[in-house]
C-alpha positions, 0 to 999 in steps of 0.5 A, spaced: 586 714 287 581 708 288 577 710 294 572 706 298 567 709 302 563 706 308 558 711 309 551 712 310 550 714 302 544 718 304 548 723 308 550 730 305 556 729 309 558 723 305 555 725 299 560 732 299 566 728 300 564 723 294 562 728 290 569 732 290 573 726 289 569 724 283 570 731 280 577 730 281 577 723 277 578 718 282 575 711 282 570 711 287 566 705 290 561 706 296 558 701 301 552 704 304 549 702 310 543 705 308 539 704 302 540 710 297 540 713 290 545 710 285 550 715 282 552 712 275 559 715 276 561 710 282 565 705 280 560 700 285 555 701 290 553 696 295 548 696 300 550 693 307 545 694 313 548 694 320 544 696 326 537 695 323 539 700 318 535 696 313 528 698 316 529 705 314 525 707 309 528 712 303 527 719 304 521 722 302 520 728 298 522 735 302 515 738 302 512 731 304 509 730 311 511 724 315 506 718 315 503 715 321 508 709 320 514 713 319 512 717 325 512 711 329 518 708 327 523 714 326 519 720 329 521 724 335 517 719 340 521 713 338 528 717 337 531 715 344 528 708 344 531 707 337 538 709 339 538 705 345 536 699 341 541 700 336 546 701 342 545 695 345 543 690 339 546 694 333 553 691 335 550 684 334 549 685 327 556 687 325 560 680 324 555 678 319 555 685 315 563 684 316 562 678 312 559 681 306 564 687 306 570 683 305 569 680 298 567 687 296 574 690 299 578 684 295 574 686 289 575 693 289 582 693 291 582 700 294 588 704 295 584 707 301 578 705 305 574 711 308 569 710 314 565 716 315 563 715 323 565 710 328 558 707 329 557 703 325 561 704 319 568 705 322 566 698 327 564 695 320 570 697 317 575 695 322 572 688 323 572 686 316 579 689 314 582 686 321 587 682 316 587 687 310 593 691 309 589 697 306 589 703 309 583 705 313 581 712 315 576 713 320 572 720 321 569 721 327 562 725 328 561 729 334 557 724 339 561 718 337 565 718 344 561 723 348 554 719 347 555 712 343 562 709 345 560 709 353 553 707 352 554 699 352 559 694 353 559 692 346 559 699 344 565 700 348 569 694 345 567 696 338 569 703 339 576 701 341 577 696 336 575 701 331 581 706 333 586 700 334 585 698 326 584 705 324 591 707 320 589 715 321 583 719 324 579 725 321 575 729 326 571 736 325 574 738 332 581 737 336 577 735 342 575 728 339 582 727 336 584 728 344 579 723 346 581 718 341 587 717 345 583 715 351 579 710 347 586 707 344 588 711 338 595 711 337 598 718 337 603 717 333 598 715 327 596 721 322 590 725 324 587 731 322 581 736 324 577 739 318 570 741 318 566 734 317 562 736 312 567 738 307 567 745 309 562 751 307 560 752 299 561 760 300 557 761 293 551 758 296 552 760 304 553 767 304 550 773 308 545 778 306 546 784 303 545 788 309 544 786 317 537 784 319 533 787 324 527 783 324 527 778 330 527 771 326 530 765 330 532 759 326 533 752 329 536 748 324 537 741 328 531 737 327 529 732 332 535 728 334 536 725 341 542 729 343 539 736 341 535 739 347 529 741 343 524 741 349 528 746 353 528 750 346 521 750 346 520 752 353 525 758 352 520 761 347 515 764 351 521 767 355 523 770 349 516 773 347 515 776 354 521 781 351 520 780 344 513 779 342 514 780 335 520 774 335 518 768 330 521 762 330 523 757 324 524 750 326 527 745 320 525 738 320 519 738 325 513 739 320 508 734 322 512 731 328 507 730 334 512 731 339 513 738 336 506 739 336 505 738 343 510 743 345 507 748 341 500 747 344 504 746 351 507 753 351 501 756 347 506 758 341 503 756 335 502 763 332 510 764 333 513 758 331 513 755 324 515 747 323 518 746 317 520 739 313 527 738 311 530 743 307 535 742 301 542 746 302 539 752 297 533 752 301 537 752 308 541 758 305 535 762 304 532 761 311 539 762 314 539 769 310 532 770 313 534 769 320 538 774 325 539 768 330 541 760 329 540 756 335 543 749 336 541 747 343 546 741 343 548 736 349 552 732 345 556 735 339 562 736 335 562 742 330 555 741 326 555 743 319 549 747 320 552 752 325 558 753 320 553 754 314 549 759 319 555 763 321 557 764 313 550 766 312 550 772 317 546 768 323 549 770 330 550 763 333 547 761 340 549 754 341 550 749 347 557 750 351 561 745 349 568 744 348 568 743 341 564 749 339 569 753 343 574 752 338 569 756 333 565 761 338 568 766 342 563 768 347 560 775 346 565 776 340 562 772 335 557 768 338 554 766 345 554 759 348 548 757 353 546 751 357 542 747 353 538 744 358 536 750 361 530 754 358 532 761 361 539 760 359 537 759 352 532 765 352 537 769 355 542 768 349 536 769 344 534 775 347 542 778 347 543 776 340 536 779 338 538 786 342 545 787 342 546 790 335 554 791 336 555 784 337 551 782 331 554 786 326 561 784 329 559 777 329 557 778 321 564 780 320 568 776 324 565 769 322 565 771 315 573 771 315 573 765 320 569 761 315 573 763 309 579 762 313 578 755 316 572 752 313 571 754 305 570 748 302 575 748 296 581 749 302 578 744 306 577 738 301 584 740 298 587 739 305 583 732 305 585 730 299 593 731 301 591 727 307 589 722 303 595 722 298 599 722 305 596 715 307 596 712 300 603 714 298 607 714 305 
């Protein structure tokens, strides 16, 4: 198959899909909306900035702390302002970007174009492919509809345009396939729900040899506009009142001024370790050290880190969202909390640390659930069959 991905070429999600297709012998073209490292196996690689993505610097080494300039533009303090700027002004960059994408599509002549999220890859693809017959598959990410789509008039317009042009949809939860219809997607068109990252590699993400007793809690979500880390850090002293030996690992927060302020505000620096971004093998090792994984998401689909944590035996404590109820049954294989309420987060963490029966039951249930619904080989085989259906039907 000749496939053209329109994606953030740095994204582990996009790279998982691209890697699988390359391994299958497909001809793969990539149009990246962010600067990314080249892969000699790609048939072509083009960079088309959209929504000011050209301002994003290449990723620093995982052990490196962010520089002062990086913090100013991309750090926690600027997350909300950056998101607002992209929502209001980002759509204005789409017409020019679409003009650059059209000749690339015409030269590559793909059997299928796959845009991996609506803002801004799906929007870009829909605008560039308005008069092309090439099938367009659009992947939905967990906050495309709940956070971004309704944010500004132009975001609403381009979201609807993307769903009108899409030949098919892929989402990581059934909720988003339902919401897509309210934004104009034709329900008679093909759609599929599969884990967004292409599934969990069980040779890398697997439980520890024995259940853990040490009270270690991991927050793998980093600094994001839709993750309520302020409430999470406020919950830590409440946990420590009952579990003074508890320790907290916070990934992607090393050197972040806001995270350091939270530590000082709540006087918890001795109990919290702020870590830089981690590789996938490093994340697997951290998950196997932790008894509890916390995801205080306010907007979310089904985070890859949640599924990976479940595969590694962590008991998930996550925001009570419709999308997560597709994977977590409260008090059976995890706990759902109010991500805006530190007391609720603390209660969830404490129950996860203290309820041994729930913890041990969840290890078994989640291992079976991930193997059945999220194993990488099964997921990508289903995705590939979906590709074939779109191309050859």
